[in-house]
Each structure stands twice: as C-alpha cells, then as structure tokens.
C-alpha distance (Angstrom), angle and dihedral (degrees) to the residues before:
residue distance angle dihedral
X1 . . .
X2 3.79 . .
X3 3.86 91.8 .
X4 3.79 98.6 61.6
X5 3.80 120.0 126.2
X6 3.89 118.3 -125.3
X7 3.83 92.8 -94.9
X8 3.82 91.9 54.5
X9 3.83 91.1 45.9
X10 3.78 89.9 53.3
X11 3.84 90.0 52.0
X12 3.80 91.9 50.3
X13 3.81 92.5 49.2
X14 3.89 89.5 46.9
X15 3.84 89.3 49.9
X16 3.83 89.9 53.4
X17 3.76 91.8 48.4
X18 3.82 91.4 49.5
X19 3.80 95.3 45.9
X20 3.87 122.9 97.7
X21 3.79 109.7 -79.0
X22 3.75 130.0 -174.8
X23 3.83 139.7 -143.9
X24 3.76 88.5 -51.4
X25 3.82 104.6 46.6
X26 3.80 91.7 -148.9
X27 3.90 88.5 72.4
X28 3.77 111.5 80.3
X29 3.82 131.3 -177.8
X30 3.82 106.6 -104.9
X31 3.78 98.2 -143.9
X32 3.81 94.8 44.3
X33 3.83 87.8 49.9
X34 3.81 90.2 52.0
X35 3.84 89.6 48.6
X36 3.84 90.4 55.3
X37 3.85 92.4 45.6
X38 3.78 90.3 50.8
X39 3.80 91.7 47.6
X40 3.83 89.5 51.0
X41 3.87 88.5 55.9
X42 3.82 93.7 -138.3
X43 3.78 109.3 -157.8
X44 3.78 112.6 -133.4
X45 3.78 99.9 34.7
X46 3.80 117.8 111.7
X47 3.86 112.5 -125.4
X48 3.88 88.3 -147.2
X49 3.82 88.2 67.4
X50 3.81 90.6 59.3
X51 3.80 89.8 51.4
X52 3.79 91.2 49.0
X53 3.76 92.9 50.7
X54 3.81 92.2 47.8
X55 3.82 90.1 49.3
X56 3.80 92.1 49.3
X57 3.85 93.2 48.8
X58 3.79 89.1 48.2
X59 3.84 90.6 55.5
X60 3.78 95.7 57.9
X61 3.77 107.6 24.3
X62 3.75 100.5 84.9
X63 3.79 99.5 172.0
X64 3.80 137.5 12.0
X65 3.75 134.5 -175.8
X66 3.77 128.6 172.9
X67 3.80 139.6 -169.0
X68 3.78 132.1 -140.8
X69 3.84 89.3 -90.6
X70 3.87 91.2 51.5
X71 3.70 102.6 34.6
X72 3.78 93.5 143.8
X73 3.78 95.6 48.3
X74 3.78 106.5 121.6
X75 3.76 103.0 177.1
X76 3.77 111.4 -79.9
X77 3.81 132.2 66.2
X78 3.80 128.2 -165.7
X79 3.79 132.3 -168.0
X80 3.79 111.1 -99.3
X81 3.79 111.5 157.9
X82 3.79 117.6 -157.4
X83 3.72 96.3 -135.2
X84 3.77 139.4 36.3
X85 3.80 91.2 -122.3
X86 3.83 89.4 61.6
X87 3.76 91.4 47.1
X88 3.79 92.9 49.3
X89 3.81 91.9 50.1
X90 3.79 90.6 64.2
X91 3.77 103.0 22.7
X92 3.82 96.7 103.7
X93 3.82 92.9 50.9
X94 3.87 90.8 42.9
X95 3.83 91.9 54.8
X96 3.82 90.4 67.0
X97 3.80 96.2 52.8
X98 3.81 116.7 108.0
X99 3.78 91.1 -130.5
X100 3.73 91.7 56.3
X101 3.75 92.8 44.7
X102 3.82 90.7 52.1
X103 3.78 97.8 42.3
X104 3.83 108.1 22.2
X105 3.79 87.6 -133.3
X106 3.79 90.3 152.5
X107 3.79 89.5 58.7
X108 3.80 90.2 52.7
X109 3.79 91.1 48.9
X110 3.75 92.7 49.2
X111 3.80 90.2 51.0
X112 3.77 93.5 47.3
X113 3.81 96.9 44.6
X114 3.79 100.6 40.7
X115 3.78 91.6 100.6
X116 3.78 97.6 45.7
X117 3.76 124.1 97.9
X118 3.78 129.7 -159.6
C-alpha cells in the first residue's frame, strides 16, 4: 500500500470514510472497508490481498449479527482514523501493539493520512 499515488490514496481514505463505522468512528468494519476499496478500483492494490484478508476473517469470525444501524457490520473492526491528527494522538501507543508489530498497519495509516487535516 505504501506505493500508491495520491489519487489512489484519496480513494482508499474515501473508502474508509464510507465504510461501516461504530460508536467511535475511527473503528471501521474490515470487510465493508474492503468492499468500498474494491468498488473504488484503486490502482496499485493486489486483489489477492483482499482474498487473503477475507479468508483470514472467515477463519476467526465464527458468528455475526447486525442491527439496522449496523447493517454492514460483518464481524471485525479495525482502527482507521479519519485524520492524521487522530492517528498521531495514538501512534506511539499503537506502535507497541502486537497487531501493529505483525502487520505494520500503523505505517499504512500514517502514509494514507499524511495529507488529511482535522
């Protein structure tokens, strides 16, 4: 993801903003986010990655239910702040999380959000 041009970055950020969010808007449903990214046809993202993420989610989400307010909630949320300022408020703490260490998700967020303002 760190090789996207500015147009692609904007599409990914827009997809995150359009995806199902929850009580804290920085938490977005992973599969709904992927659906929005795919719909946006972001150049530079490997479709195999989408399949891998879907397969991984399918392996550990064993049940899912949604309400009318959360129709697009498919079982797994991830932290995707809307603005760089939100990201930077928590970046130091996030760096120490096992998920970030394993995936470098914080690096992707920093890259995607660097051009956003609060």
